[in-house]
C-alpha positions in Angstrom: 15.3 26.5 11.3 15.8 23.8 14.0 19.1 23.9 16.0 20.5 20.5 17.0 21.3 20.5 20.7 21.5 17.9 23.5 17.7 19.0 24.3 16.6 18.6 20.7 12.9 19.2 19.8 10.6 16.4 20.5 9.7 14.6 17.3 6.0 14.4 18.1 5.8 18.2 18.8 7.7 19.0 15.7 5.5 16.7 13.6 2.3 18.5 15.3 3.7 21.8 14.3 4.5 20.8 10.8 0.9 19.4 10.4 -0.5 22.7 11.4 1.8 24.6 9.0 1.0 22.3 6.1 -2.8 22.8 6.7 -2.3 26.5 6.8 -0.3 26.5 3.6 -2.8 24.3 1.7 -5.6 26.4 3.0 -4.1 29.6 1.6 -3.4 28.0 -1.7 -6.8 26.7 -2.1 -9.4 29.3 -1.3 -12.9 28.3 -2.3 -13.9 30.3 -5.4 -17.4 31.7 -6.0 -17.6 29.6 -9.2 -18.8 26.2 -10.5 -15.2 24.7 -10.0 -15.8 25.2 -6.2 -16.7 21.5 -5.9 -13.2 20.6 -7.2 -11.5 22.9 -4.7 -13.5 21.2 -1.9 -12.4 17.9 -3.1 -8.8 18.9 -3.0 -9.1 20.4 0.4 -10.7 17.2 1.6 -7.6 15.3 0.5 -5.0 17.8 1.9 -6.2 19.5 4.9 -6.7 17.9 8.3 -5.0 14.5 8.2 -1.8 12.6 7.3 1.5 12.0 9.0 3.2 14.7 6.9 6.5 12.6 6.9 7.6 13.8 3.5 7.7 17.5 4.4 9.2 16.5 7.7 12.1 14.9 5.8 12.6 18.0 3.8 12.8 20.2 6.7 15.1 17.9 8.7 17.5 17.3 5.7 17.5 21.0 4.8 18.3 21.7 8.5 21.7 19.9 7.9 22.6 22.6 5.3 21.0 25.7 6.9 18.2 25.9 4.5 15.5 28.5 5.3 12.3 27.2 6.9 10.3 28.9 4.1 12.1 27.1 1.4 11.9 23.7 3.1 8.2 24.0 3.8 7.4 25.0 0.3 9.3 22.0 -1.1 7.6 20.0 1.6 4.2 21.1 0.5 5.0 20.2 -3.1 5.8 16.7 -2.3 2.9 16.4 0.0 0.7 17.6 -2.9 2.2 14.7 -5.1 1.6 12.2 -2.3 -2.0 13.3 -1.9 -2.5 13.1 -5.6 -1.2 9.4 -5.6 -3.6 8.4 -2.7 -6.5 9.9 -4.3 -5.9 7.9 -7.5 -4.8 4.8 -5.6 -8.2 4.8 -3.8 -10.2 4.7 -7.0 -12.3 1.7 -7.9 -9.9 1.1 -10.8 -7.0 0.6 -8.6 -7.3 -0.3 -5.0 -11.0 0.5 -4.5 -10.8 2.0 -0.9 -13.8 3.7 0.9 -11.6 5.0 3.8 -8.5 7.3 4.0 -7.1 8.8 7.0 -10.3 7.9 9.0 -12.7 9.6 6.5 -14.3 8.8 3.3 -12.0 8.8 0.3 -12.3 11.5 -2.2 -14.3 9.5 -4.8 -16.7 8.5 -2.1 -17.1 11.8 -0.6 -17.6 13.4 -4.0 -17.5 11.3 -7.2 -14.9 9.5 -9.3 -14.6 12.3 -11.9 -14.1 14.9 -9.3 -11.5 12.6 -7.6 -9.5 12.3 -10.8 -9.5 15.9 -11.4 -8.5 16.7 -7.8 -5.5 14.4 -8.2 -4.6 16.1 -11.5 -4.9 19.5 -9.9 -2.5 18.5 -7.1 0.0 17.2 -9.5 0.0 20.6 -11.2 0.0 22.5 -7.9 3.2 20.6 -6.8 5.3 21.8 -9.8 3.9 25.4 -9.7 5.0 25.8 -6.0 8.5 24.4 -6.8 8.9 26.7 -9.8 7.9 29.8 -7.8 11.0 32.0 -6.9 9.6 32.0 -3.2 10.8 28.4 -3.0 14.4 29.5 -3.8 15.9 32.6 -5.4 18.2 30.6 -7.7 16.3 29.3 -10.8 18.8 26.4 -11.2 17.8 25.1 -7.8 14.3 25.4 -8.6 14.9 23.6 -11.9 16.6 20.7 -10.3 13.8 20.3 -7.8 11.3 20.2 -10.5 13.3 17.6 -12.7 14.0 15.3 -9.7 10.5 15.3 -8.3 9.1 14.6 -11.9 11.4 11.5 -12.1 10.4 10.3 -8.6 6.7 10.8 -9.3 6.5 9.2 -12.8 6.9 5.9 -14.5 10.5 5.5 -13.3 9.3 6.1 -9.7 6.1 6.2 -7.8 3.7 5.6 -10.7 5.9 2.8 -12.0 5.9 1.1 -8.6 2.1 1.3 -8.6 2.0 -0.4 -12.0 4.1 -3.1 -10.6 1.8 -3.5 -7.6 -1.4 -3.7 -9.8 0.3 -6.5 -11.7 1.9 -8.2 -8.6 -0.6 -11.0 -8.2 0.1 -12.3 -11.5 3.9 -11.6 -11.3 4.5 -13.8 -8.2 7.2 -11.5 -6.8 10.1 -12.7 -4.8 11.8 -10.8 -2.0 14.0 -8.8 -4.5 10.9 -8.1 -6.6 8.9 -6.8 -3.6 11.8 -4.7 -2.6 12.2 -3.1 -6.0 8.3 -2.4 -6.1 8.5 -0.6 -2.9 11.6 1.3 -3.6 9.6 2.8 -6.5 6.1 3.0 -5.0 6.8 4.2 -1.5 10.6 4.9 -1.4 10.8 7.3 -4.4 9.0 10.1 -2.9 10.5 9.6 0.6 14.0 9.6 -1.1 13.2 12.9 -3.0 12.1 14.5 0.2 15.4 13.9 1.8 17.2 14.8 -1.4 15.2 18.0 -1.8 16.7 19.5 1.5 20.2 18.7 0.2 19.4 20.3 -3.2 18.1 23.5 -1.5 21.2 23.5 0.7 23.6 23.0 -2.2 25.1 19.9 -0.4 28.1 18.1 -1.7 27.8 14.9 -3.8 29.1 13.0 -0.8 26.5 14.2 1.5 23.8 13.7 -0.9 24.9 10.1 -1.3 25.0 9.5 2.3 21.4 10.8 2.7 20.3 8.7 -0.5 21.7 5.6 1.3 19.6 6.6 4.6 16.6 7.3 2.4 16.8 3.8 0.8 16.6 2.2 4.2 13.9 4.4 5.5 11.6 3.6 2.6 11.8 0.0 3.2 11.4 0.4 6.9 8.2 2.5 6.3 6.9 -0.2 3.8 7.6 -3.1 6.2 5.6 -1.3 9.0 2.8 -0.7 6.5 2.8 -4.4 5.7 2.8 -5.3 9.4 -0.1 -2.8 10.0 -2.1 -4.4 7.1 -1.3 -7.9 8.7 -2.1 -7.2 12.3 -3.1 -3.6 12.7 -6.4 -2.0 13.9 -8.5 -0.4 11.2 -9.7 2.4 13.6 -6.1 3.3 14.3 -4.8 2.9 10.8 -7.7 5.0 9.5 -8.0 2.7 6.4 -9.0 -0.7 5.5 -6.7 -3.4 6.7 -6.0 -6.9 5.5 -6.5 -6.0 1.9 -3.0 -7.2 0.6 -3.7 -10.8 1.9 -7.2 -10.6 0.5 -5.8 -9.6 -2.9 -3.2 -12.3 -2.8 -0.4 -9.9 -3.0 3.3 -10.6 -2.0 4.6 -8.4 0.8 7.4 -8.4 3.2 5.2 -10.2 5.8 4.0 -12.7 3.4 7.5 -13.5 2.4 9.3 -13.3 5.6 6.6 -13.8 8.2 5.6 -11.1 10.7 8.7 -11.6 13.0 11.1 -12.0 10.0 9.8 -8.7 8.7 10.3 -7.0 12.0 13.9 -8.4 12.2 14.5 -7.1 8.6 13.3 -3.7 9.6 15.5 -3.6 12.7 18.5 -4.4 10.5 17.4 -1.6 8.2 17.1 0.8 11.1 20.6 0.1 12.3 21.9 0.7 8.8 19.9 3.9 8.3 21.4 5.3 11.4 24.9 4.4 10.4 24.5 6.3 7.2 23.8 9.4 9.3 26.9 9.1 11.5 29.0 11.7 9.5 26.5 14.3 10.3 26.7 13.9 13.9 24.2 15.3 16.5 22.6 17.5 13.8 21.0 14.4 12.2 19.6 13.0 15.4 16.1 13.9 14.5 16.5 12.0 11.2 17.4 8.9 13.2 14.3 9.4 15.3 12.2 9.5 12.2 13.5 6.0 11.2 12.6 4.8 14.6 9.1 6.3 14.3 8.6 4.7 10.9 9.2 1.3 12.4 7.2 1.7 15.7 4.2 3.8 14.4 0.7 2.2 14.8 -0.9 4.0 11.9 
């Protein structure tokens, strides 16, 4: 695992390394069979290999490093949450939801293949995630593996990410205020980010106090990430974003930018950044890279 020193690893280099490791792991888990279902495997590989920020696996790795979790355990938990994330993107992009043609700078799965294959690819990734977590290679203690499975199922389902997507789909008729948009994003975007941070703590048998500190950090990080997304949708460049921009305004959705204005949203994100860093203070220098992640979440351009 990473050792926190005064010359800590550069976050960009660490992310690059992690992206390569995730690609390698998905490639090993998804070999193309010589069978009719090969088309499904190609669709899953299209969604998981060669793209994405890999922020969720990064958070598992950095959180686990606080508690001396082995890299293998952290990467496997990170791959599980990345599979859930990819599943959600495939389904979000479908015509019945956001109806997007572009994801990570290339055609969405239902455009590259077809809608039925995209649905099956998303379903397959959901199953893959829990299979990876339940495997003894993720952690030798069955109780730890069980807690990972239970908590990820909650973060992914109606009480988490899927519930947030349901609110988002109804948001134009709900006329959400700032509290409503905040709750929506805590579920839709924040739930998986929060799980990623908690997963490292679960793997490392962290105390309840330390898990609470990380949960408070995660709550801030999720909102920072979404505010940055809203700003990119409002004023970003499609070529850099790798997806369609301006779609929230076109759909009449309430966002942090529509409610606070672009500068007001930036100020709110900066306040959340300061709060996020304050929650990490008890961990000292070992949490420095988690502070860097919060800064990256705010300043990224895609």
